[in-house]
Short mmCIF file of the C-alpha atoms (twelve columns), coordinates in Angstrom:
data_MODEL
# 
_entry.id   MODEL 
# 
loop_
_atom_site.group_PDB 
_atom_site.id 
_atom_site.type_symbol 
_atom_site.label_atom_id 
_atom_site.label_alt_id 
_atom_site.label_comp_id 
_atom_site.label_asym_id 
_atom_site.label_seq_id 
_atom_site.Cartn_x 
_atom_site.Cartn_y 
_atom_site.Cartn_z 
_atom_site.pdbx_PDB_model_num 
ATOM 1   C CA . UNK A 1   117.795 63.698  80.597  1 
ATOM 2   C CA . UNK A 2   116.238 66.745  79.757  1 
ATOM 3   C CA . UNK A 3   117.998 68.527  76.751  1 
ATOM 4   C CA . UNK A 4   118.080 72.212  77.722  1 
ATOM 5   C CA . UNK A 5   119.993 73.792  80.121  1 
ATOM 6   C CA . UNK A 6   119.790 76.829  82.385  1 
ATOM 7   C CA . UNK A 7   121.629 79.199  80.024  1 
ATOM 8   C CA . UNK A 8   119.252 78.331  77.281  1 
ATOM 9   C CA . UNK A 9   116.136 78.564  79.475  1 
ATOM 10  C CA . UNK A 10  117.225 82.015  80.787  1 
ATOM 11  C CA . UNK A 11  117.757 83.117  77.051  1 
ATOM 12  C CA . UNK A 12  114.246 82.223  76.308  1 
ATOM 13  C CA . UNK A 13  112.974 83.761  79.517  1 
ATOM 14  C CA . UNK A 14  114.684 87.086  78.200  1 
ATOM 15  C CA . UNK A 15  113.205 86.776  74.969  1 
ATOM 16  C CA . UNK A 16  109.891 86.656  76.555  1 
ATOM 17  C CA . UNK A 17  110.171 90.402  77.449  1 
ATOM 18  C CA . UNK A 18  109.448 90.812  73.627  1 
ATOM 19  C CA . UNK A 19  106.147 88.790  73.891  1 
ATOM 20  C CA . UNK A 20  103.785 91.600  72.830  1 
ATOM 21  C CA . UNK A 21  106.328 93.165  70.274  1 
ATOM 22  C CA . UNK A 22  104.280 91.611  67.343  1 
ATOM 23  C CA . UNK A 23  101.056 91.698  69.119  1 
ATOM 24  C CA . UNK A 24  98.024  91.124  66.478  1 
ATOM 25  C CA . UNK A 25  94.218  90.780  66.880  1 
ATOM 26  C CA . UNK A 26  94.515  87.384  64.926  1 
ATOM 27  C CA . UNK A 27  96.819  85.519  67.305  1 
ATOM 28  C CA . UNK A 28  97.323  87.933  70.033  1 
ATOM 29  C CA . UNK A 29  100.635 87.069  71.534  1 
ATOM 30  C CA . UNK A 30  101.364 83.888  69.163  1 
ATOM 31  C CA . UNK A 31  104.344 85.543  67.109  1 
ATOM 32  C CA . UNK A 32  106.088 86.897  70.259  1 
ATOM 33  C CA . UNK A 33  105.611 83.482  72.170  1 
ATOM 34  C CA . UNK A 34  107.225 81.690  68.948  1 
ATOM 35  C CA . UNK A 35  110.013 84.236  68.897  1 
ATOM 36  C CA . UNK A 36  110.790 83.292  72.591  1 
ATOM 37  C CA . UNK A 37  110.123 79.676  72.319  1 
ATOM 38  C CA . UNK A 38  112.363 79.259  69.019  1 
ATOM 39  C CA . UNK A 39  115.762 78.556  70.550  1 
ATOM 40  C CA . UNK A 40  114.363 75.755  72.608  1 
ATOM 41  C CA . UNK A 41  112.423 74.413  69.557  1 
ATOM 42  C CA . UNK A 42  115.709 74.263  67.543  1 
ATOM 43  C CA . UNK A 43  117.382 72.502  70.159  1 
ATOM 44  C CA . UNK A 44  114.681 69.811  70.658  1 
ATOM 45  C CA . UNK A 45  113.868 69.022  66.887  1 
ATOM 46  C CA . UNK A 46  117.064 68.348  64.743  1 
ATOM 47  C CA . UNK A 47  115.085 67.662  61.594  1 
ATOM 48  C CA . UNK A 48  113.959 70.988  59.865  1 
ATOM 49  C CA . UNK A 49  110.474 69.460  58.780  1 
ATOM 50  C CA . UNK A 50  109.786 68.763  62.443  1 
ATOM 51  C CA . UNK A 51  110.814 72.153  63.675  1 
ATOM 52  C CA . UNK A 52  108.559 73.910  61.243  1 
ATOM 53  C CA . UNK A 53  105.597 71.666  62.371  1 
ATOM 54  C CA . UNK A 54  106.394 72.916  65.727  1 
ATOM 55  C CA . UNK A 55  106.510 76.478  64.694  1 
ATOM 56  C CA . UNK A 56  103.219 76.188  63.048  1 
ATOM 57  C CA . UNK A 57  102.014 74.551  66.258  1 
ATOM 58  C CA . UNK A 58  102.992 77.603  68.240  1 
ATOM 59  C CA . UNK A 59  101.707 80.403  65.614  1 
ATOM 60  C CA . UNK A 60  98.254  79.394  66.871  1 
ATOM 61  C CA . UNK A 61  96.401  81.663  69.305  1 
ATOM 62  C CA . UNK A 62  98.112  82.739  72.633  1 
ATOM 63  C CA . UNK A 63  97.077  85.472  75.100  1 
ATOM 64  C CA . UNK A 64  98.075  85.242  78.875  1 
ATOM 65  C CA . UNK A 65  99.672  87.569  81.793  1 
ATOM 66  C CA . UNK A 66  102.939 88.491  80.060  1 
ATOM 67  C CA . UNK A 67  104.789 87.930  83.822  1 
ATOM 68  C CA . UNK A 68  103.679 84.108  83.642  1 
ATOM 69  C CA . UNK A 69  104.345 83.514  79.953  1 
ATOM 70  C CA . UNK A 70  107.563 81.952  80.751  1 
ATOM 71  C CA . UNK A 71  106.154 79.681  83.113  1 
ATOM 72  C CA . UNK A 72  104.214 78.256  80.382  1 
ATOM 73  C CA . UNK A 73  106.973 78.398  77.852  1 
ATOM 74  C CA . UNK A 74  108.733 76.017  80.240  1 
ATOM 75  C CA . UNK A 75  105.782 73.545  80.678  1 
ATOM 76  C CA . UNK A 76  105.683 73.312  76.722  1 
ATOM 77  C CA . UNK A 77  109.060 72.840  76.133  1 
ATOM 78  C CA . UNK A 78  108.788 69.965  78.497  1 
ATOM 79  C CA . UNK A 79  106.200 68.625  76.801  1 
ATOM 80  C CA . UNK A 80  107.594 69.296  73.186  1 
ATOM 81  C CA . UNK A 81  110.365 67.010  74.394  1 
ATOM 82  C CA . UNK A 82  108.033 64.415  75.439  1 
ATOM 83  C CA . UNK A 83  106.322 64.573  72.150  1 
ATOM 84  C CA . UNK A 84  109.546 64.128  70.137  1 
ATOM 85  C CA . UNK A 85  110.058 61.040  72.040  1 
ATOM 86  C CA . UNK A 86  106.842 59.689  70.978  1 
ATOM 87  C CA . UNK A 87  105.335 59.760  74.669  1 
ATOM 88  C CA . UNK A 88  102.466 62.160  74.061  1 
ATOM 89  C CA . UNK A 89  100.394 63.428  71.281  1 
ATOM 90  C CA . UNK A 90  100.157 66.738  69.707  1 
ATOM 91  C CA . UNK A 91  96.635  67.361  71.303  1 
ATOM 92  C CA . UNK A 92  98.138  67.187  74.892  1 
ATOM 93  C CA . UNK A 93  100.424 69.998  74.011  1 
ATOM 94  C CA . UNK A 94  97.480  72.292  72.414  1 
ATOM 95  C CA . UNK A 95  95.131  71.304  75.321  1 
ATOM 96  C CA . UNK A 96  97.770  72.195  78.010  1 
ATOM 97  C CA . UNK A 97  98.757  75.510  76.380  1 
ATOM 98  C CA . UNK A 98  95.264  76.632  76.027  1 
ATOM 99  C CA . UNK A 99  94.246  75.613  79.696  1 
ATOM 100 C CA . UNK A 100 97.453  77.271  81.184  1 
ATOM 101 C CA . UNK A 101 97.273  80.404  79.328  1 
ATOM 102 C CA . UNK A 102 93.534  81.077  80.449  1 
ATOM 103 C CA . UNK A 103 94.601  80.037  84.051  1 
ATOM 104 C CA . UNK A 104 97.655  82.136  84.330  1 
ATOM 105 C CA . UNK A 105 95.965  85.317  82.544  1 
ATOM 106 C CA . UNK A 106 93.428  85.168  85.602  1 
ATOM 107 C CA . UNK A 107 95.864  84.782  88.351  1 
ATOM 108 C CA . UNK A 108 98.506  87.394  86.891  1 
ATOM 109 C CA . UNK A 109 96.199  89.858  86.107  1 
ATOM 110 C CA . UNK A 110 94.441  89.612  89.383  1 
ATOM 111 C CA . UNK A 111 97.607  89.729  91.338  1 
ATOM 112 C CA . UNK A 112 99.834  92.016  89.550  1 
ATOM 113 C CA . UNK A 113 97.592  94.414  87.587  1 
ATOM 114 C CA . UNK A 114 94.905  94.518  90.536  1 
ATOM 115 C CA . UNK A 115 96.665  94.039  93.624  1 
ATOM 116 C CA . UNK A 116 100.515 94.577  93.447  1 
ATOM 117 C CA . UNK A 117 100.593 97.740  91.096  1 
ATOM 118 C CA . UNK A 118 98.137  99.653  93.152  1 
ATOM 119 C CA . UNK A 119 99.924  98.698  96.300  1 
ATOM 120 C CA . UNK A 120 103.263 100.023 94.935  1 
ATOM 121 C CA . UNK A 121 101.830 103.056 93.582  1 
ATOM 122 C CA . UNK A 122 100.073 103.895 96.677  1 
ATOM 123 C CA . UNK A 123 103.704 103.479 98.421  1 
ATOM 124 C CA . UNK A 124 105.290 105.564 96.037  1 
ATOM 125 C CA . UNK A 125 102.985 108.261 96.263  1 
ATOM 126 C CA . UNK A 126 103.596 108.593 100.211 1 
ATOM 127 C CA . UNK A 127 107.369 108.654 99.278  1 
ATOM 128 C CA . UNK A 128 106.715 111.296 96.681  1 
ATOM 129 C CA . UNK A 129 104.763 113.539 99.506  1 
ATOM 130 C CA . UNK A 130 108.129 113.032 101.556 1 
ATOM 131 C CA . UNK A 131 110.266 114.683 98.853  1 
ATOM 132 C CA . UNK A 132 112.387 111.648 97.787  1 
ATOM 133 C CA . UNK A 133 113.245 112.450 94.495  1 
ATOM 134 C CA . UNK A 134 114.413 108.724 93.546  1 
ATOM 135 C CA . UNK A 135 110.650 107.770 94.062  1 
ATOM 136 C CA . UNK A 136 109.967 106.964 90.303  1 
ATOM 137 C CA . UNK A 137 113.125 104.523 90.406  1 
ATOM 138 C CA . UNK A 138 112.005 103.088 93.628  1 
ATOM 139 C CA . UNK A 139 108.744 102.129 92.312  1 
ATOM 140 C CA . UNK A 140 110.095 100.652 89.162  1 
ATOM 141 C CA . UNK A 141 112.378 98.415  91.355  1 
ATOM 142 C CA . UNK A 142 110.050 97.423  93.712  1 
ATOM 143 C CA . UNK A 143 107.260 96.572  91.523  1 
ATOM 144 C CA . UNK A 144 109.697 94.388  89.061  1 
ATOM 145 C CA . UNK A 145 111.501 92.536  91.569  1 
ATOM 146 C CA . UNK A 146 108.617 89.817  92.144  1 
ATOM 147 C CA . UNK A 147 108.057 90.010  88.177  1 
ATOM 148 C CA . UNK A 148 111.705 89.505  87.394  1 
ATOM 149 C CA . UNK A 149 111.726 86.501  89.786  1 
ATOM 150 C CA . UNK A 150 108.796 85.174  88.175  1 
ATOM 151 C CA . UNK A 151 109.968 85.397  84.823  1 
ATOM 152 C CA . UNK A 152 113.187 83.880  85.267  1 
ATOM 153 C CA . UNK A 153 112.443 81.229  87.997  1 
ATOM 154 C CA . UNK A 154 109.313 80.209  86.304  1 
ATOM 155 C CA . UNK A 155 110.504 78.857  83.043  1 
ATOM 156 C CA . UNK A 156 113.092 76.497  85.034  1 
ATOM 157 C CA . UNK A 157 109.961 75.428  87.347  1 
ATOM 158 C CA . UNK A 158 107.899 74.903  84.359  1 
ATOM 159 C CA . UNK A 159 110.601 72.896  82.295  1 
ATOM 160 C CA . UNK A 160 111.707 71.124  85.210  1 
ATOM 161 C CA . UNK A 161 108.108 69.885  86.578  1 
ATOM 162 C CA . UNK A 162 106.040 70.194  83.296  1 
ATOM 163 C CA . UNK A 163 102.424 70.113  83.967  1 
ATOM 164 C CA . UNK A 164 102.874 69.449  87.595  1 
ATOM 165 C CA . UNK A 165 103.761 72.991  88.237  1 
ATOM 166 C CA . UNK A 166 100.063 73.662  88.537  1 
ATOM 167 C CA . UNK A 167 100.298 71.669  91.915  1 
ATOM 168 C CA . UNK A 168 102.614 74.112  93.473  1 
ATOM 169 C CA . UNK A 169 100.336 77.174  93.260  1 
ATOM 170 C CA . UNK A 170 98.302  76.553  96.015  1 
ATOM 171 C CA . UNK A 171 101.474 76.871  98.027  1 
ATOM 172 C CA . UNK A 172 101.624 80.560  97.665  1 
ATOM 173 C CA . UNK A 173 98.240  81.412  98.812  1 
ATOM 174 C CA . UNK A 174 97.823  83.722  95.916  1 
ATOM 175 C CA . UNK A 175 94.149  84.828  96.838  1 
ATOM 176 C CA . UNK A 176 95.562  85.645  100.539 1 
ATOM 177 C CA . UNK A 177 98.213  87.789  98.946  1 
ATOM 178 C CA . UNK A 178 95.736  89.622  96.824  1 
ATOM 179 C CA . UNK A 179 93.509  90.228  99.952  1 
ATOM 180 C CA . UNK A 180 96.243  91.463  101.904 1 
ATOM 181 C CA . UNK A 181 97.813  94.004  99.166  1 
ATOM 182 C CA . UNK A 182 94.231  95.477  98.530  1 
ATOM 183 C CA . UNK A 183 93.928  96.228  102.340 1 
ATOM 184 C CA . UNK A 184 97.320  97.612  102.485 1 
ATOM 185 C CA . UNK A 185 96.905  99.754  99.581  1 
ATOM 186 C CA . UNK A 186 93.364  101.113 101.037 1 
ATOM 187 C CA . UNK A 187 95.311  101.410 104.329 1 
ATOM 188 C CA . UNK A 188 98.128  103.728 102.735 1 
ATOM 189 C CA . UNK A 189 95.382  105.740 100.773 1 
ATOM 190 C CA . UNK A 190 93.525  106.225 103.823 1 
ATOM 191 C CA . UNK A 191 96.819  107.269 105.782 1 
ATOM 192 C CA . UNK A 192 97.306  109.853 103.066 1 
ATOM 193 C CA . UNK A 193 94.015  111.685 103.417 1 
ATOM 194 C CA . UNK A 194 94.528  113.229 106.844 1 
ATOM 195 C CA . UNK A 195 98.303  113.660 106.717 1 
ATOM 196 C CA . UNK A 196 98.669  115.323 103.386 1 
ATOM 197 C CA . UNK A 197 95.389  117.185 103.004 1 
ATOM 198 C CA . UNK A 198 94.385  120.395 104.833 1 
ATOM 199 C CA . UNK A 199 90.811  121.261 105.283 1 
ATOM 200 C CA . UNK A 200 89.612  124.847 104.399 1 
ATOM 201 C CA . UNK A 201 87.580  126.055 107.052 1 
ATOM 202 C CA . UNK A 202 86.678  129.698 106.863 1 
ATOM 203 C CA . UNK A 203 84.124  129.515 109.613 1 
ATOM 204 C CA . UNK A 204 86.570  128.515 112.295 1 
ATOM 205 C CA . UNK A 205 89.237  130.861 111.165 1 
ATOM 206 C CA . UNK A 206 86.731  133.719 111.272 1 
ATOM 207 C CA . UNK A 207 85.051  133.042 114.689 1 
ATOM 208 C CA . UNK A 208 87.459  131.049 116.709 1 
ATOM 209 C CA . UNK A 209 90.854  131.505 118.315 1 
ATOM 210 C CA . UNK A 210 93.967  130.360 116.507 1 
ATOM 211 C CA . UNK A 211 94.766  127.719 118.989 1 
ATOM 212 C CA . UNK A 212 91.375  126.258 119.160 1 
ATOM 213 C CA . UNK A 213 91.189  126.366 115.151 1 
ATOM 214 C CA . UNK A 214 93.886  123.936 114.953 1 
ATOM 215 C CA . UNK A 215 92.646  121.647 117.574 1 
ATOM 216 C CA . UNK A 216 89.117  121.541 115.779 1 
ATOM 217 C CA . UNK A 217 90.996  121.259 112.379 1 
ATOM 218 C CA . UNK A 218 92.442  117.805 113.493 1 
ATOM 219 C CA . UNK A 219 89.370  116.625 114.984 1 
ATOM 220 C CA . UNK A 220 87.550  117.411 111.614 1 
ATOM 221 C CA . UNK A 221 90.363  115.838 109.565 1 
ATOM 222 C CA . UNK A 222 90.258  112.611 111.959 1 
ATOM 223 C CA . UNK A 223 86.439  112.263 111.266 1 
ATOM 224 C CA . UNK A 224 87.067  112.862 107.661 1 
ATOM 225 C CA . UNK A 225 89.727  110.078 107.516 1 
ATOM 226 C CA . UNK A 226 87.364  107.795 109.473 1 
ATOM 227 C CA . UNK A 227 84.433  108.279 107.170 1 
ATOM 228 C CA . UNK A 228 87.131  107.639 104.025 1 
ATOM 229 C CA . UNK A 229 88.217  104.442 105.492 1 
ATOM 230 C CA . UNK A 230 84.416  103.450 106.292 1 
ATOM 231 C CA . UNK A 231 83.250  104.172 102.568 1 
ATOM 232 C CA . UNK A 232 86.471  102.724 101.189 1 
ATOM 233 C CA . UNK A 233 85.768  99.420  103.032 1 
ATOM 234 C CA . UNK A 234 82.254  99.388  102.224 1 
ATOM 235 C CA . UNK A 235 83.036  99.942  98.439  1 
ATOM 236 C CA . UNK A 236 85.724  97.150  98.875  1 
ATOM 237 C CA . UNK A 237 83.325  94.484  100.148 1 
ATOM 238 C CA . UNK A 238 80.788  95.586  97.601  1 
ATOM 239 C CA . UNK A 239 83.315  93.904  94.991  1 
ATOM 240 C CA . UNK A 240 84.174  97.466  93.667  1 
ATOM 241 C CA . UNK A 241 87.662  97.224  92.064  1 
ATOM 242 C CA . UNK A 242 90.557  98.793  93.882  1 
ATOM 243 C CA . UNK A 243 91.799  100.786 90.746  1 
ATOM 244 C CA . UNK A 244 88.146  102.261 90.752  1 
ATOM 245 C CA . UNK A 245 88.105  103.066 94.512  1 
ATOM 246 C CA . UNK A 246 91.395  104.998 93.831  1 
ATOM 247 C CA . UNK A 247 90.060  106.737 90.783  1 
ATOM 248 C CA . UNK A 248 86.926  107.809 92.758  1 
ATOM 249 C CA . UNK A 249 89.076  109.116 95.865  1 
ATOM 250 C CA . UNK A 250 90.920  111.387 93.488  1 
ATOM 251 C CA . UNK A 251 87.966  112.576 91.643  1 
ATOM 252 C CA . UNK A 252 86.340  113.297 94.898  1 
ATOM 253 C CA . UNK A 253 89.445  115.216 96.150  1 
ATOM 254 C CA . UNK A 254 89.386  117.307 93.172  1 
ATOM 255 C CA . UNK A 255 85.843  118.362 93.297  1 
ATOM 256 C CA . UNK A 256 86.228  119.056 97.176  1 
ATOM 257 C CA . UNK A 257 89.158  121.284 96.373  1 
ATOM 258 C CA . UNK A 258 87.227  122.919 93.626  1 
ATOM 259 C CA . UNK A 259 84.420  123.759 96.152  1 
ATOM 260 C CA . UNK A 260 87.187  125.254 98.239  1 
ATOM 261 C CA . UNK A 261 86.374  122.644 100.765 1 
ATOM 262 C CA . UNK A 262 89.693  120.806 100.622 1 
ATOM 263 C CA . UNK A 263 92.873  122.695 99.779  1 
# 
């Protein structure tokens, strides 16, 4: 019978929002990790001396993606219960925490920072061009939905399954999700170029009829958009980061505007 109920676990998940409040160069997120974990440790260990040892154990170095931290906390609380019962040794807790924080740091950073955030930002940019005044609010809501689900559901899964939680990760096809989000981001960015950028073409304006100019302008915009898609695809397959591609697109647009090619 596990000692911690859902209310207590959700309290710990809420405290995990302060994971980086005491960020430091020595232990990184260690103080925030212990702060979040403390209610669970207090429940597991009755003796003050046992609690103090547990506190010391979790004041050691800790650093991971903050959205996955609550899942790790659930696993650690599961192991602390088993340690309190004498089923495992202290080294199992340390090794598990070190392994999980490294794995989840790579998964979380790649999924949220490198894939989900650029996609939501590109979508928000599209809405902003359509003059949706609540775009910033929509951005925050959409971005945080998976984060909040993971933070509060993750701690329950981690506590219930213990180290077996690592086995359910392949079900989510995280690598495929990342690839899909990246392609979707690039698609949105390339859609924005021909639809929200006007080409400054003084030669066409000076020497062609108005109707013909608009026709040629659309052709030039289509060619430009196709070239942009091609270059972005090449850059992506060359392993250039999506955020870097977005930055280069922005810089290119600013330079072309400065040279009066784009308006």
